[in-house]
C-alpha positions in Angstrom: 0.0 0.0 0.0 1.6 3.3 -1.1 2.0 6.1 1.4 0.1 9.1 0.0 0.3 11.2 3.2 3.8 12.5 3.5 4.7 14.2 6.7 4.9 18.0 6.7 8.4 19.3 6.6 9.0 22.4 8.7 10.1 25.5 6.9 12.7 27.8 8.3 13.6 31.3 7.0 16.1 33.9 8.3 16.6 37.5 7.7 17.7 40.9 9.0 16.4 44.5 9.0 17.3 47.8 10.5 14.7 49.5 12.7 12.9 52.6 11.5 10.5 53.4 14.4 7.4 52.7 12.2 4.3 51.2 13.6 3.1 47.9 12.2 6.1 47.6 9.8 5.8 44.6 7.5 8.8 42.2 7.4 8.5 39.6 4.6 9.3 36.2 5.9 9.2 34.1 2.7 7.4 31.1 4.2 4.6 29.3 2.4 2.3 29.7 5.5 2.0 31.8 8.6 4.9 31.4 11.0 4.3 29.5 14.1 7.3 30.8 16.0 9.6 33.9 15.3 12.8 34.5 17.1 14.2 38.0 16.9 17.6 39.1 18.2 18.6 42.8 18.4 22.3 42.8 17.8 22.6 46.5 18.7 20.7 46.2 22.0 21.7 42.7 23.0 18.3 41.3 23.6 16.2 38.6 22.0 12.8 37.0 22.3 11.0 33.9 21.1 7.6 34.9 20.0 5.1 32.0 19.9 1.6 31.9 18.4 1.9 35.0 16.2 -1.6 34.7 14.8 -2.6 37.3 17.3 -0.7 39.9 19.2 2.1 38.0 21.0 4.2 39.6 23.8 7.1 38.5 25.8 7.8 40.4 29.0 11.3 41.6 29.6 12.9 44.4 31.6 14.6 47.5 30.5 18.2 48.4 31.5 16.6 50.4 34.4 14.8 47.3 35.6 11.3 48.5 34.4 9.0 45.9 32.7 8.6 46.2 29.0 7.0 44.2 26.2 8.6 43.3 22.9 6.1 42.2 20.4 5.2 41.0 16.9 1.9 42.8 16.3 0.6 40.3 13.8 1.7 37.8 11.2 0.2 36.4 8.0 1.2 34.2 5.1 3.5 37.0 3.6 4.8 39.1 6.5 5.2 39.5 10.2 4.7 43.0 11.7 6.8 44.9 14.2 6.5 48.3 15.9 3.5 48.7 18.2 3.2 52.5 17.9 3.4 53.0 21.6 7.0 52.1 22.5 9.1 51.4 19.4 12.2 51.0 21.5 10.8 47.8 23.0 8.8 46.5 20.0 11.5 45.2 17.6 11.7 48.3 15.5 13.7 51.0 17.3 15.5 53.4 14.9 18.9 52.3 13.6 19.0 49.1 15.6 19.9 45.9 13.7 17.6 42.9 14.1 18.1 39.3 13.0 15.2 36.9 12.8 14.3 33.3 12.3 10.8 32.2 11.4 9.4 28.7 11.5 6.2 27.3 10.0 
């Protein structure tokens, strides 16, 4: 009996961008479907977060250098892009001006 149900192969894409302080900035991920997990690392600011379940607003709590709580977030994701920059606090939403970001997206 032939096997007609091959197992799904996870997709992984990587990329970089430089922050521009824009709200809801689209970052093309190049996956065939919506990412399930996105990891973003800020090389300039030395912080990184794993963002699960990006179908809705996903936040990871962290602290600022002054010890204050902050949230870094991917504001949304679809089959083409994920979006960064929450419009309230760009410095803690993966899109602060002139900072370099590296990302990995898995679907």
